C-alpha positions, 0 to 999 in steps of 0.5 A: 042792300044797306049792308052792302053800301056800308061795307063799300064805304068801309072799304073805301075808307080803308083804301083812303087811309092806307093806300092813297097816302102811301101812293102820294108819298112814294110813287114807285109803290104804285107798281109794287111787287106781288109779295109787297102787294099781298102783305099790304092787302092783308094789312088793309084787310086787318084794318078793315076788320078793325074798322067794322068794330071791336064788338063784331070782332069779338063775336066773329070766328077766327076763320071769318077774320082769316078769310077777310085777311086772305081776301085782302092779300088776294086783292093786293096780289091782283092789283100788283099783277094788273099794275105791272101789266098796264103801262103808265100814261104820259 
């Protein structure tokens, strides 16, 4: 349970560092295309791997790293689809 809380905190940290500032500076990116969101998600996944620590990164298999990056890409794509379907409130 503590490990899940640790991962959750790291995910929030990665989002706060990489997503929130971009949304604040460029509001039109709140509704990105699916391709931009996929690349952005992959980058956030890569940064997340780096946040976990370089020692664990050296011990991790390349397949595990690819899976984390792929999951980041999928999560960015899902965000883009949902963001495009939801109408902004006024």
